[in-house]
N, C-alpha and C positions, 0 to 999 in steps of 0.2 A: 065665461071662462076668464080667468085673470090673464092679462097681458102685461109683461114687464120688459122694459128696456134694459139690456145687459149693462150698458155704461153710458156716461154722459156724452161720449163721442157721437153716438147715434142721435141723441137728442139735439146736439149742436148741428149735425148734418141736416136734420129735418128743419130746424129753424132757419137754416141758410137757404132754403128753397124759396121759390116765388110764392107769394101768398095764395094764389089759386091752387098751386101744387100742394102746399101745406094742408089746405082744406081737404083735398082728395086723399092725402096720406092719412089724415086723422079719421076720415070717413071709412077708409079701408081697414084701419086698425079697429074701429068700432065694429065693423062686420066680423072681424076675427074674434072679438070678444063675444059677439052674439052667437056665431055659428061654430066656432072652434074647429075641430077636426073636419067638420062637414063643409067648410068653406072651400070652394073649388074655383075652376076657371070661370070667368076671366080674372078673378081677384087673387087666386093663389095657385101655385103649381109646385109639385114635388120636383126637386132637382137631384134626389137620390141620397141614400145613406141617412135617412131621417131628417134631411135638411129640406126646407121648403122656402119659397120666395113669395112675398106679396108683390103684386104687379099693379103699378099705378100708371095709367096712361094719361097723357095730356100734352101740354106744351113741353113739359119735362117728363120723360118716361123714367120712373123711379122703380128700383127693385130693393126690397128689404128682405134679407135672409132671416129665417126664424126656425125654431125647433120647439117641440113639445117636451116638457120635462116636469115630472111631479104634478101633473094636472094643470099646468099653466103654459102659455106660449111665451118663449123668450125671444125677443127681437135682438138680433146679433149684429148686423152690419147692413148699411145701405149705400147705394151708389146711383148716379144718374146714368141711364143706359144711353149710349151715344149713337148706336145704329139700330135700324129696324130690320 
């Protein structure tokens, strides 16, 4: 499945993360490319209304919102999760 970043802001966010976290984010995006709609917990979770989140755990817990449209996954927005 094709995965596309919606804009450069998300790419800048990913590049601002610690190097180990960047590697985990890229690995999780690779899993989304491979498994598409079948990707589930602990890597992906539905948050409702067709919106899903990639869940990256580590020193920095990262969430990246995404949705499926026209046969591809659109990565929309990312943030560092502050609490567990």
